[in-house]
C-alpha angles and dihedrals in degrees: 000000000000135000118223121228118187105206134173111243106208109195137161090271095051139275135302139163117254129187115226116197100206117203100173140019122198130189109208127205134198096029092130111110094216109070091196093057090046089053092050090057090051090050089051090058097071116223097012118119121179122168117226103264122239089228112031141234109061106218123215112187111216127191112254090229089060090064116084141178092206129125088218115072115187118204132170101233142022099249096084130111140181133225137195116255139171110248121205124191122197114198123168089336095309121118125217128182134208141136132266145158129247093212106203140193099234097195092053090045090068091067106021122021098185093050092047089058094043098052094054118051129252108237121215129188117240096232124072134182125217108251089227090062095057105026094097094056100023095126089064093062117108134207126211135170130186131196121203088347096307125113107257107169134010127179145139119249084233086081091068135057111271117261090253092051090052094050092046092050094065098048107125093015100076129046121266104236136164114264136042124310126212125208125195112201106213121246148252133253115279122256092256093033088235126112115245123211098195124143104223114071131181124189124196135185108186125196106192093180095058093031093235135130133194111208132181127180127193140175123216116227113199104214098194093062091057094067121087124208 
């Protein structure tokens, strides 16, 4: 079973819509090159302890239906937060890059990391760039996230493995299935090194060389507060 995503491929020769039939989504961890910065993000997520793996990355499989393009992100409770991530899509051997958010239930994360990622959706921007168009200047690309209008995270993609390195790192560790596969990179510590549980989130991937930006905005809807006794 696959889930279809209709994304705008913005390349050097223009833009067009492409349907991606996604068979698997994976959230990766420990793809940050600096172990100290990775540990600071883990410390930021109170109560979560994960040892540095002998063979990074850590791979969390996520159901494709739990990944959305929507600007409305429904969650059960108010202790959830987003984060900026590199998103890599592999389809028929072609790589595409964009940004996304591994929106996570932070209370559940203290006891069960995979479930905390599954119960809140992955969010993916609706525009992607062909990897071939940005590979030669990839290290110049910047990532930013905002919550309730305030800068929350800021990092260069150079802090992470490249999209190709991430894809290569899981060869032999995940099944080879028909359809596209989506990889979320993991994230960096926030500017203030404190989790924020705001409801208005903005994600940006900025290419200063090409003068282009991918942006995705979403609002969190807390479902449990909509029910009256």
